[in-house]
Backbone as a printed PyTorch tensor [residue, N CA C, xyz], in Angstrom:
tensor([[[  0.8440,  -1.0280,   0.1910],
         [ -0.1120,  -0.1740,  -0.1040],
         [  1.0300,   1.2210,   0.0880]],

        [[  0.9350,   1.8150,  -0.9850],
         [  1.5780,   3.2810,  -1.1410],
         [  0.8760,   4.4150,  -1.4810]],

        [[  0.9820,   5.3560,  -0.9340],
         [  0.2390,   6.5750,  -1.1610],
         [  1.0970,   7.6250,  -1.8570]],

        [[  0.9880,   8.1490,  -3.0550],
         [  1.8790,   9.1020,  -3.5490],
         [  1.2780,  10.3850,  -3.4600]],

        [[  2.2360,  11.2860,  -2.9240],
         [  2.0010,  12.8030,  -3.0250],
         [  2.8540,  13.2710,  -3.9340]],

        [[  2.6050,  14.6770,  -4.5820],
         [  2.9890,  15.3670,  -5.1490],
         [  4.4250,  16.0740,  -4.5260]],

        [[  5.5520,  16.0030,  -5.1590],
         [  6.6350,  16.6090,  -4.3270],
         [  7.4910,  17.8500,  -5.3300]],

        [[  7.6710,  18.4790,  -4.3680],
         [  8.5770,  19.4290,  -5.3970],
         [ 10.0660,  19.5980,  -4.5600]],

        [[ 11.0600,  20.2700,  -5.0940],
         [ 12.4380,  20.3050,  -4.8650],
         [ 12.3010,  21.2380,  -3.3270]],

        [[ 11.2670,  21.7140,  -2.9860],
         [ 11.4640,  22.5540,  -1.9250],
         [ 10.7390,  21.8620,  -0.9500]],

        [[ 10.3250,  20.6680,  -0.9970],
         [  9.7870,  19.9470,   0.0710],
         [ 11.0620,  19.6720,   1.5160]],

        [[ 10.5060,  19.6620,   2.7670],
         [ 11.6580,  19.1160,   3.3410],
         [ 11.1860,  17.7180,   3.7570]],

        [[ 11.9350,  16.5840,   3.1060],
         [ 11.4700,  14.9720,   3.4820],
         [ 11.9260,  14.7720,   4.9160]],

        [[ 10.7770,  14.0250,   5.5500],
         [ 11.3640,  13.6880,   6.7180],
         [ 10.5500,  11.9420,   6.6040]],

        [[ 11.4090,  11.1640,   6.7460],
         [ 11.2250,   9.6230,   6.6300],
         [ 11.1110,   9.0000,   8.2390]],

        [[  9.8130,   8.8860,   8.0640],
         [  9.6640,   7.8220,   9.7350],
         [  9.5740,   6.4820,   9.4000]],

        [[ 10.5530,   5.6710,  10.3100],
         [ 10.1020,   4.1620,  10.0620],
         [  9.8300,   3.8900,  11.2560]],

        [[  8.4280,   3.3200,  11.4120],
         [  7.4460,   3.0840,  12.3150],
         [  7.0940,   1.8760,  12.7010]],

        [[  7.5040,   1.1970,  13.9610],
         [  7.4340,  -0.0190,  14.3890],
         [  5.7740,  -0.5930,  14.4420]],

        [[  5.0110,   0.2620,  15.0770],
         [  3.7110,  -0.0870,  15.4120],
         [  3.1370,   1.2040,  15.0450]],

        [[  1.4690,   1.1320,  15.5100],
         [  0.8750,   2.4660,  15.5020],
         [  1.1030,   3.5500,  15.9790]],

        [[  1.0810,   4.6690,  15.2180],
         [  1.3110,   5.8080,  15.3450],
         [  0.0340,   6.5660,  15.9930]],

        [[  0.3540,   7.2350,  17.1960],
         [ -1.0560,   7.9480,  17.7740],
         [ -0.8730,   9.6420,  17.3750]],

        [[ -2.1200,   9.8770,  17.8830],
         [ -2.1700,  11.4590,  17.6060],
         [ -1.2250,  12.4100,  18.3730]],

        [[ -0.7550,  11.8150,  19.5270],
         [  0.0410,  12.6540,  20.3880],
         [  1.6140,  12.5370,  19.6900]],

        [[  1.7030,  10.9350,  19.1090],
         [  3.1320,  10.6780,  18.2890],
         [  3.1800,  11.7290,  17.3560]],

        [[  2.4460,  11.8480,  16.7350],
         [  2.3930,  12.6690,  15.2820],
         [  2.2600,  14.2000,  15.7180]],

        [[  1.9740,  14.9350,  16.9420],
         [  1.8590,  16.2060,  17.4400],
         [  3.3060,  16.3030,  18.0500]],

        [[  3.9970,  15.2360,  18.2340],
         [  5.1530,  15.3680,  18.9280],
         [  6.4870,  15.5090,  17.4910]],

        [[  6.0720,  14.8720,  16.5850],
         [  6.9270,  14.6520,  15.2870],
         [  6.6920,  15.8810,  14.8100]],

        [[  5.3360,  16.7440,  14.4760],
         [  5.2890,  17.9090,  13.7370],
         [  5.6650,  19.1460,  14.7270]],

        [[  5.8030,  19.1100,  15.8530],
         [  6.6340,  19.7970,  16.8580],
         [  7.9900,  20.1540,  16.3890]],

        [[  8.3990,  19.2020,  16.2460],
         [ 10.2530,  19.0630,  15.7490],
         [ 10.4480,  19.7490,  14.2860]],

        [[  9.0040,  20.3500,  13.7680],
         [  9.5090,  20.8280,  12.3370],
         [  8.7340,  22.2900,  12.1740]],

        [[  8.2200,  22.6500,  13.1810],
         [  7.3990,  23.9410,  13.2450],
         [  8.0150,  25.0360,  12.6870]],

        [[  9.4450,  25.0990,  12.6060],
         [ 10.1380,  26.4440,  12.5500],
         [ 10.7690,  26.3830,  10.9450]],

        [[ 10.4740,  25.3670,  10.5660],
         [ 11.2150,  25.0850,   8.7900],
         [  9.8320,  25.7890,   8.0060]],

        [[ 10.6970,  26.7900,   6.7920],
         [  9.7500,  27.4810,   6.1340],
         [  9.3020,  26.4240,   4.6750]],

        [[ 10.0850,  25.4630,   4.3080],
         [  9.6260,  24.5800,   3.3430],
         [  8.4640,  23.7320,   3.7530]],

        [[  7.6740,  23.2730,   2.9820],
         [  6.5770,  22.4110,   3.2430],
         [  7.1110,  21.0610,   3.8500]],

        [[  6.8020,  20.5970,   4.8360],
         [  7.3050,  19.3220,   5.3170],
         [  6.5320,  17.9240,   4.8720]],

        [[  7.0110,  17.0910,   4.2940],
         [  6.4200,  15.9220,   3.8470],
         [  6.9120,  14.6070,   4.6050]],

        [[  5.8230,  13.9390,   5.4180],
         [  6.5110,  12.6890,   6.0300],
         [  6.3240,  11.3930,   5.1770]],

        [[  7.4500,  10.7880,   5.1140],
         [  7.1680,   9.5890,   4.6880],
         [  7.3600,   8.3380,   5.1890]],

        [[  6.1180,   7.7460,   5.7940],
         [  6.0400,   6.6540,   6.6220],
         [  6.1350,   5.1650,   5.9450]],

        [[  7.2440,   4.8810,   6.5970],
         [  7.5870,   3.3310,   6.2240],
         [  7.4220,   2.5000,   7.1930]],

        [[  6.6330,   1.4380,   7.1970],
         [  6.1780,   0.7510,   8.4250],
         [  6.3880,  -0.8030,   7.8010]],

        [[  7.2950,  -1.6860,   8.5350],
         [  7.6450,  -2.9850,   8.0300],
         [  6.0540,  -3.9080,   8.3660]],

        [[  6.1110,  -4.7610,   7.4720],
         [  4.6230,  -5.5630,   7.2870],
         [  4.9140,  -6.5110,   8.6180]],

        [[  3.6510,  -6.5700,   9.6050],
         [  3.6550,  -7.5360,  10.5170],
         [  4.0360,  -8.7950,  10.1210]],

        [[  4.8060,  -9.3450,  11.4230],
         [  5.0930, -10.7860,  10.8240],
         [  4.2600, -11.8820,  10.9430]],

        [[  3.8740, -12.1650,   9.7480],
         [  2.8720, -13.0640,   9.7050],
         [  3.3310, -14.4600,  10.0530]],

        [[  4.6350, -15.0700,   9.5400],
         [  5.1020, -16.2530,   9.8770],
         [  5.3900, -16.3600,  11.2970]],

        [[  5.5890, -15.2940,  11.9070],
         [  5.7570, -15.6470,  13.6180],
         [  4.2580, -15.6260,  14.1610]],

        [[  3.3440, -15.1650,  13.8580],
         [  2.0790, -15.2800,  14.3650],
         [  1.6400, -16.6410,  14.0500]],

        [[  2.0370, -17.1580,  12.7590],
         [  1.5560, -18.7340,  12.6980],
         [  2.4770, -19.6720,  13.8430]],

        [[  3.6150, -19.3310,  14.0300],
         [  4.1600, -20.0090,  14.7930],
         [  3.9470, -19.6550,  16.2860]],

        [[  3.2170, -18.8420,  16.5630],
         [  2.8560, -18.4480,  17.8850],
         [  1.4110, -19.2360,  18.0470]],

        [[  0.7810, -18.9130,  17.0550],
         [ -0.4190, -19.9670,  17.0310],
         [ -0.5470, -21.5800,  17.5180]],

        [[  0.6800, -21.7760,  16.4330],
         [  1.0190, -23.2430,  16.7880],
         [  1.7650, -23.7170,  17.9770]],

        [[  2.1520, -22.7260,  18.4570],
         [  2.8380, -23.2210,  19.8090],
         [  1.9330, -23.0460,  20.8860]],

        [[  0.5340, -22.0260,  20.7160],
         [ -0.2730, -22.0570,  21.7670],
         [ -1.2250, -23.5220,  21.7870]],

        [[ -0.8440, -24.1520,  20.6620],
         [ -1.5450, -25.5860,  20.7140],
         [ -1.2060, -26.5750,  21.6580]],

        [[  0.1560, -26.1450,  21.8970],
         [  1.1230, -27.1350,  22.8600],
         [  2.1300, -27.6210,  21.8970]],

        [[  2.3800, -27.3690,  20.6290],
         [  3.4590, -28.3280,  19.9430],
         [  2.9870, -29.4240,  19.1490]],

        [[  4.0650, -30.0910,  18.8070],
         [  3.4610, -31.3180,  18.1210],
         [  3.2370, -32.6630,  18.7880]],

        [[  3.4750, -32.5750,  20.1360],
         [  3.0370, -33.7740,  21.0570],
         [  1.6580, -33.6410,  21.5430]],

        [[  0.7750, -34.5700,  21.0770],
         [ -0.5720, -34.2500,  21.2200],
         [ -1.1300, -34.5210,  22.7550]],

        [[ -1.4030, -33.6990,  23.3020],
         [ -2.0350, -33.9400,  24.7810],
         [ -3.2500, -35.1310,  24.8080]],

        [[ -2.8560, -35.7740,  25.6800],
         [ -3.7590, -37.1260,  25.7620],
         [ -4.8910, -36.9560,  26.9650]],

        [[ -6.1240, -37.0830,  26.5930],
         [ -6.9300, -36.9800,  27.9330],
         [ -7.8300, -38.4160,  27.5110]],

        [[ -7.8250, -39.1010,  28.9000],
         [ -8.4600, -40.5980,  28.4990],
         [ -7.7210, -41.5910,  27.7370]],

        [[ -6.6170, -41.1250,  27.3890],
         [ -5.5850, -41.8660,  26.5810],
         [ -5.9730, -41.6420,  25.0390]],

        [[ -6.6790, -40.6840,  24.8410],
         [ -6.9510, -40.0840,  23.4640],
         [ -6.4220, -38.7300,  23.2390]],

        [[ -5.7950, -38.3000,  21.9000],
         [ -5.3590, -36.8380,  21.6470],
         [ -6.4190, -35.9080,  21.7450]],

        [[ -6.1270, -34.6800,  22.2440],
         [ -7.1030, -33.5580,  22.1500],
         [ -7.2200, -33.2370,  20.9740]],

        [[ -8.3160, -32.8740,  20.3990],
         [ -8.4710, -32.2720,  19.1760],
         [ -7.7670, -30.8340,  18.9450]],

        [[ -6.8350, -30.6540,  17.8900],
         [ -6.1790, -29.0050,  18.0110],
         [ -7.0300, -28.4010,  16.8880]],

        [[ -7.1090, -27.0540,  17.6320],
         [ -7.8560, -26.1680,  17.0810],
         [ -7.3380, -25.8810,  15.4570]],

        [[ -8.1060, -25.7410,  14.4760],
         [ -7.9520, -25.5380,  13.1310],
         [ -7.1510, -24.1630,  12.8270]],

        [[ -6.1080, -24.2880,  12.2920],
         [ -5.0690, -23.1830,  11.9900],
         [ -4.8340, -22.9540,  10.6070]],

        [[ -5.3000, -21.7970,   9.9910],
         [ -5.0830, -21.5270,   8.5280],
         [ -3.8620, -20.6970,   8.7340]],

        [[ -2.8310, -20.9450,   8.1880],
         [ -1.4100, -20.3630,   8.1050],
         [ -1.6390, -18.8340,   7.4650]],

        [[ -2.3390, -19.0900,   6.1160],
         [ -2.6800, -17.8340,   5.0750],
         [ -3.5020, -17.0010,   5.7480]],

        [[ -4.7010, -17.2570,   6.6430],
         [ -5.3970, -16.4850,   7.1860],
         [ -4.5140, -15.5320,   8.2690]],

        [[ -3.7460, -16.1980,   8.8600],
         [ -3.1400, -15.3550,   9.7610],
         [ -2.1130, -14.3700,   9.0770]],

        [[ -1.5150, -14.7260,   7.9880],
         [ -0.7380, -13.8280,   7.4950],
         [ -1.3620, -12.6800,   6.7040]],

        [[ -2.4900, -13.0000,   6.1410],
         [ -3.5130, -11.8290,   5.6610],
         [ -4.0420, -10.8730,   6.7400]],

        [[ -4.2760, -11.4850,   8.1390],
         [ -4.7420, -10.7630,   9.2640],
         [ -3.6160,  -9.8280,   9.4990]],

        [[ -2.3910, -10.4320,   9.4310],
         [ -1.2220,  -9.6740,   9.7180],
         [ -1.0480,  -8.2900,   8.6610]],

        [[ -1.1410,  -8.5850,   7.4100],
         [ -1.0110,  -7.5910,   6.4220],
         [ -2.3680,  -6.7010,   6.7550]],

        [[ -3.5410,  -6.8430,   6.8300],
         [ -4.2950,  -6.2870,   6.9760],
         [ -4.2860,  -5.2050,   8.2040]],

        [[ -3.6430,  -5.8170,   9.4530],
         [ -3.4380,  -4.8380,  10.5540],
         [ -2.1030,  -3.9310,  10.2920]],

        [[ -1.5920,  -4.4970,   9.5580],
         [ -0.2070,  -3.2970,   9.3790],
         [ -0.9010,  -2.1010,   8.4080]],

        [[ -1.5680,  -2.4650,   7.2070],
         [ -2.4010,  -1.6070,   6.5890],
         [ -3.0160,  -0.5500,   7.3050]],

        [[ -3.8040,  -0.8650,   8.0240],
         [ -4.6000,  -0.4600,   9.1640],
         [ -3.4600,   0.7230,   9.8310]],

        [[ -2.7670,   0.0630,  10.3770],
         [ -2.1080,   1.1030,  11.2890],
         [ -1.3480,   1.9980,  10.4120]],

        [[ -0.6620,   1.6260,   9.2010],
         [ -0.0490,   2.7380,   8.2540],
         [ -1.1100,   3.8000,   7.8950]],

        [[ -2.3240,   3.3120,   7.3720],
         [ -3.1010,   4.6170,   7.0540],
         [ -3.6100,   5.2750,   8.2190]],

        [[ -3.5810,   5.0560,   9.8140],
         [ -3.8490,   5.5700,  10.7990],
         [ -2.2850,   6.4630,  10.9200]],

        [[ -1.3660,   5.9630,  10.6240],
         [ -0.0500,   6.8940,  10.7860],
         [ -0.1950,   8.1910,   9.9640]],

        [[ -0.5960,   7.8430,   8.5310],
         [ -0.8500,   8.9210,   7.5490],
         [ -1.5930,   9.9180,   7.7570]],

        [[ -2.8000,   9.5020,   8.3840],
         [ -3.9610,  10.0870,   8.7790],
         [ -3.4740,  11.3710,   9.9720]],

        [[ -2.9670,  10.7840,  10.7400],
         [ -2.6790,  11.4680,  12.3030],
         [ -1.7140,  12.5740,  11.6660]],

        [[ -0.7330,  12.1820,  10.8690],
         [  0.4330,  13.2220,  10.5510],
         [ -0.2900,  14.3900,   9.4360]],

        [[ -1.3620,  13.7830,   8.7320],
         [ -1.8160,  15.0770,   7.9900],
         [ -2.7700,  15.5240,   8.7240]],

        [[ -3.1630,  15.2270,   9.7450],
         [ -4.2550,  16.1360,  10.6580],
         [ -3.3290,  17.1070,  11.3920]],

        [[ -1.7960,  17.0860,  11.5850],
         [ -0.8860,  18.3830,  11.9290],
         [ -0.8180,  19.5520,  10.9820]],

        [[ -1.1080,  19.4020,   9.7570],
         [ -1.2370,  20.0450,   8.5770],
         [ -0.0110,  20.0310,   7.8050]],

        [[  0.4750,  18.7930,   8.0450],
         [  1.6440,  18.4670,   6.8500],
         [  1.2690,  17.4900,   5.9670]],

        [[  2.0960,  17.4230,   5.0910],
         [  1.7960,  16.4470,   3.8870],
         [  2.1890,  14.7330,   4.5140]],

        [[  1.8150,  13.5850,   4.4420],
         [  2.2640,  12.3610,   4.6330],
         [  1.7230,  11.4580,   3.7120]],

        [[  2.6650,  10.5260,   3.4370],
         [  2.4310,   9.2350,   2.5150],
         [  2.9520,   8.0540,   3.3040]],

        [[  2.2490,   7.1300,   3.0420],
         [  2.8120,   5.7930,   3.3300],
         [  2.9370,   4.5630,   2.6150]],

        [[  3.9680,   3.6580,   3.1430],
         [  4.5850,   2.4380,   2.3570],
         [  4.6270,   1.4910,   3.4290]],

        [[  4.0940,   0.1990,   3.0890],
         [  4.7440,  -1.1740,   3.6110],
         [  6.0290,  -1.5420,   3.0960]],

        [[  6.5480,  -2.0750,   4.2660],
         [  8.3430,  -2.5820,   3.9220],
         [  8.1420,  -3.8640,   4.2130]],

        [[  8.3880,  -4.8040,   3.2920],
         [  8.2120,  -6.3350,   3.3840],
         [  9.8080,  -6.6800,   3.4030]],

        [[ 11.0700,  -6.0890,   3.0180],
         [ 12.2740,  -6.4210,   3.2980],
         [ 12.7780,  -5.9360,   4.6050]],

        [[ 14.0260,  -5.7340,   4.4190],
         [ 14.7940,  -5.1790,   5.7350],
         [ 14.4620,  -3.6600,   5.8080]],

        [[ 14.3160,  -3.2300,   7.0910],
         [ 13.6280,  -1.9270,   7.2590],
         [ 14.8970,  -0.8740,   6.7720]],

        [[ 15.5840,  -1.3430,   7.4470],
         [ 17.1470,  -0.1340,   7.3190],
         [ 17.0530,  -0.0550,   5.6770]],

        [[ 17.1580,  -1.1820,   5.0830],
         [ 17.4290,  -1.1610,   3.5210],
         [ 16.3870,  -0.1700,   2.6830]],

        [[ 15.2320,  -0.4050,   3.2690],
         [ 14.2320,   0.6510,   2.8010],
         [ 14.2870,   1.8900,   3.0520]],

        [[ 14.6810,   2.2170,   4.2870],
         [ 14.8230,   3.5030,   4.9520],
         [ 16.0580,   4.4260,   4.1910]],

        [[ 17.1060,   3.4100,   3.6100],
         [ 17.6940,   4.0770,   2.8990],
         [ 17.5880,   4.3950,   1.7580]],

        [[ 16.8890,   3.5470,   0.8550],
         [ 16.1440,   3.6360,  -0.3850],
         [ 15.5980,   4.5640,  -0.3100]],

        [[ 14.4890,   4.9500,   0.6680],
         [ 13.8520,   5.8550,   0.7140],
         [ 14.3770,   7.4780,   0.7770]],

        [[ 15.3410,   7.6200,   1.7560],
         [ 16.2190,   9.0260,   1.8180],
         [ 16.9530,   9.2180,   0.3960]],

        [[ 17.4670,   8.4500,  -0.3960],
         [ 17.9980,   8.3670,  -1.4790],
         [ 16.9750,   8.9950,  -2.4960]],

        [[ 15.6570,   8.2930,  -2.7650],
         [ 14.4760,   8.7190,  -3.4770],
         [ 14.1060,   9.8800,  -3.7310]],

        [[ 13.9260,  10.2220,  -2.1590],
         [ 12.9040,  11.8220,  -1.9980],
         [ 13.7300,  12.6720,  -1.5740]],

        [[ 15.0640,  12.6750,  -1.6110],
         [ 16.0630,  13.4510,  -1.0610],
         [ 15.7780,  13.6450,   0.4610]],

        [[ 15.6780,  12.9430,   1.3810],
         [ 15.1690,  12.9410,   2.7420],
         [ 16.3350,  13.8220,   3.5980]],

        [[ 15.6670,  14.5580,   4.4580],
         [ 16.5820,  15.4480,   4.8990],
         [ 16.9940,  14.9440,   6.4830]],

        [[ 16.0870,  14.2470,   6.9200],
         [ 16.2320,  13.4840,   8.1930],
         [ 15.2230,  12.3310,   8.6480]],

        [[ 15.7790,  11.6080,   9.3040],
         [ 14.8980,  10.0710,   9.4530],
         [ 14.3350,  10.2190,  11.0210]],

        [[ 13.4980,   9.7090,  11.4530],
         [ 12.7940,   9.6530,  12.8060],
         [ 12.4790,   7.9760,  12.7950]],

        [[ 13.0030,   7.5630,  13.8730],
         [ 12.7070,   5.8140,  14.0760],
         [ 11.7280,   5.7830,  15.1430]],

        [[ 10.6350,   5.3820,  14.8440],
         [  9.8270,   5.1200,  16.2140],
         [  9.6240,   3.6480,  16.4970]],

        [[  9.9740,   3.3730,  17.8620],
         [  9.9760,   1.9420,  18.0820],
         [  9.6200,   1.8970,  19.6350]],

        [[  9.3250,   0.3670,  19.9360],
         [  9.5730,   0.2730,  21.4480],
         [ 11.0010,   0.1580,  21.8160]],

        [[ 11.0930,   0.2750,  23.0530],
         [ 12.6210,  -0.2290,  23.4070],
         [ 12.9950,  -1.4790,  23.4210]],

        [[ 14.0410,  -1.5850,  22.6200],
         [ 14.8280,  -3.1190,  22.4940],
         [ 15.8630,  -2.9690,  23.4210]],

        [[ 16.2480,  -3.1720,  24.7480],
         [ 17.4240,  -2.9790,  25.2710],
         [ 18.4800,  -4.0570,  24.8830]],

        [[ 18.1790,  -5.1390,  24.5510],
         [ 19.1950,  -5.8520,  23.8230],
         [ 20.0930,  -5.4610,  22.6840]],

        [[ 18.9480,  -5.3470,  21.8200],
         [ 19.5330,  -4.7820,  20.3580],
         [ 20.1500,  -3.4890,  20.4730]],

        [[ 19.5850,  -2.6420,  21.2870],
         [ 20.2390,  -1.2040,  21.4730],
         [ 21.7750,  -1.3000,  21.9250]],

        [[ 21.4640,  -1.8770,  23.2120],
         [ 22.9640,  -2.3120,  23.7980],
         [ 23.9370,  -2.7730,  22.9850]],

        [[ 23.7540,  -3.7450,  21.9610],
         [ 24.5840,  -4.4440,  21.0140],
         [ 24.6740,  -3.6670,  19.8600]],

        [[ 23.9260,  -2.5330,  19.9820],
         [ 24.0890,  -1.5020,  18.5920],
         [ 23.5240,  -2.6810,  17.1600]],

        [[ 22.5170,  -3.1340,  17.5910],
         [ 21.8900,  -3.9520,  16.4150],
         [ 20.6180,  -3.5860,  15.8610]],

        [[ 20.0420,  -2.4160,  16.6110],
         [ 18.7880,  -1.8260,  16.4840],
         [ 18.6600,  -0.9990,  15.2230]],

        [[ 17.3650,  -0.9650,  14.7090],
         [ 17.3510,  -0.0500,  13.6470],
         [ 17.9400,   1.5840,  13.7500]],

        [[ 17.8070,   2.0260,  14.6250],
         [ 18.7360,   3.2880,  14.8820],
         [ 19.8510,   3.4340,  14.7090]],

        [[ 20.8450,   2.5050,  15.5370],
         [ 22.1600,   2.2120,  15.0430],
         [ 22.5100,   1.5880,  13.8110]],

        [[ 21.8750,   1.1730,  13.3570],
         [ 22.4040,   0.7590,  12.3010],
         [ 22.0660,   1.8270,  10.5820]],

        [[ 20.8900,   2.6330,  10.8140],
         [ 20.4600,   3.6930,  10.0800],
         [ 21.7420,   4.9880,  10.4620]],

        [[ 22.1210,   5.1950,  11.5110],
         [ 23.3000,   6.1600,  11.9220],
         [ 24.3680,   5.5460,  11.3760]],

        [[ 24.9810,   4.5920,  11.1290],
         [ 26.0600,   3.9450,  10.6120],
         [ 25.9490,   4.3290,   9.0700]],

        [[ 24.9780,   3.9710,   8.4720],
         [ 24.4100,   3.9490,   7.0210],
         [ 24.1430,   5.2040,   6.2540]],

        [[ 23.4940,   5.8830,   6.9500],
         [ 22.7570,   7.0590,   6.3600],
         [ 23.7130,   8.7170,   6.6840]],

        [[ 23.5310,   9.4670,   5.7410],
         [ 24.3570,  10.6810,   5.9530],
         [ 23.5730,  12.0920,   6.0520]],

        [[ 22.4100,  11.4810,   7.1640],
         [ 21.4050,  12.4350,   7.4380],
         [ 21.3210,  12.3380,   8.9240]],

        [[ 20.5520,  13.2270,   9.5410],
         [ 20.3810,  12.9670,  11.0510],
         [ 19.4180,  11.7730,  11.3330]],

        [[ 19.4060,  11.5030,  12.1840],
         [ 18.5340,   9.9360,  12.9210],
         [ 18.2260,  10.3490,  14.2090]],

        [[ 16.7520,  10.4340,  14.5030],
         [ 16.5310,  10.7830,  15.5690],
         [ 15.2280,   9.3530,  16.0600]],

        [[ 15.9500,   8.7970,  17.1320],
         [ 14.8940,   7.4530,  18.0800],
         [ 13.9690,   8.2820,  18.9230]],

        [[ 12.7460,   7.8510,  18.6040],
         [ 11.8190,   8.3430,  19.4660],
         [ 11.2190,   6.8370,  20.1710]],

        [[ 10.6930,   6.9390,  21.3210],
         [  9.8530,   5.7280,  21.5050],
         [  8.4250,   5.9860,  21.3810]],

        [[  7.8720,   4.9830,  20.5290],
         [  6.3790,   4.9480,  20.5720],
         [  5.3050,   5.3740,  21.6780]],

        [[  4.4810,   6.2990,  21.6700],
         [  3.7340,   6.5100,  22.5720],
         [  4.1350,   6.9330,  23.9110]],

        [[  5.4010,   7.3590,  23.9760],
         [  5.8590,   8.1380,  25.1840],
         [  6.4570,   9.6500,  24.7860]],

        [[  5.6240,  10.6000,  25.7890],
         [  6.1570,  11.9690,  25.2790],
         [  7.6010,  12.2110,  25.5070]],

        [[  8.2690,  13.1710,  25.1960],
         [  9.5480,  13.7360,  25.6750],
         [  9.9270,  13.7940,  26.6630]],

        [[  9.0560,  13.9210,  27.7470],
         [  9.5540,  14.0160,  29.2760],
         [  9.7790,  12.3130,  29.3450]],

        [[  8.8660,  11.5710,  29.5990],
         [  8.8790,  10.3250,  29.6360],
         [ 10.0640,   9.6770,  29.0670]],

        [[ 10.5570,  10.1680,  28.1100],
         [ 11.5890,   9.4300,  27.2740],
         [ 13.2030,   9.9070,  27.9450]],

        [[ 13.0620,  10.9150,  28.5210],
         [ 14.0090,  11.4610,  29.1310],
         [ 14.2910,  11.1470,  30.5180]],

        [[ 13.4380,  10.0130,  31.0300],
         [ 13.5850,   9.1850,  31.9970],
         [ 12.7460,   9.7160,  33.4390]],

        [[ 11.7840,  11.0670,  32.9070],
         [ 10.6850,  11.4970,  33.6710],
         [  9.4650,  10.7400,  33.5780]],

        [[  8.2810,  10.9970,  34.5220],
         [  7.2010,  10.3670,  34.1440],
         [  7.4700,   8.9680,  34.0270]],

        [[  6.4610,   7.7840,  33.1160],
         [  6.2270,   6.8580,  33.3030],
         [  7.2240,   6.1010,  32.0750]],

        [[  8.1470,   6.9190,  31.6150],
         [  8.7320,   6.0590,  30.4740],
         [  9.7780,   5.2650,  30.9720]],

        [[ 10.2230,   4.1150,  30.3440],
         [ 11.4070,   3.1400,  30.9020],
         [ 12.4900,   3.7920,  30.9060]],

        [[ 13.3440,   3.3090,  31.9190],
         [ 14.7870,   3.6080,  32.0080],
         [ 15.5600,   2.5610,  32.2060]],

        [[ 16.8240,   2.5600,  31.9010],
         [ 17.9390,   1.6080,  32.3080],
         [ 18.1040,   1.7980,  33.7360]],

        [[ 18.0120,   0.7190,  34.7870],
         [ 18.4040,   0.7600,  36.0540],
         [ 19.9150,   0.4720,  36.1080]]])
């Protein structure tokens, strides 16, 4: 699902790599970062496709694995699981979240377009920066402590690869929470 918007050479292109749903508060925070920019700001939202195969695996794991449970010496019937249905549901969920992200960003008065990412998110990010002459990147994720510690997270990879500023924001946390105040998570 890609939405195309007319672009001019004077647009200030900001590429957002969003892990999950973007809220109205998230969009307002992003917009507040660009209030002083005179050129029209256009947000290009990239959202990786929800991992359908992981959902299938989780559904199968919920059934107890391959060893059938026995009741009175007979195996329990396993629930019917349609892997394609689970994958289609994952795509539909991601498309809905992407459409929401574009809508809440447009509500701030800026231009916004969205695109599903099916491959490596950082590869897609790099390609989009080149394609639209991106001026900066904002990556919205949950905290991934181990990946961040080992510098294997999207933000670390993007900072090593891209020649534009890369900002990492936590989804659904305001600036104060991300600074260690309020309810935001902090490393102890």
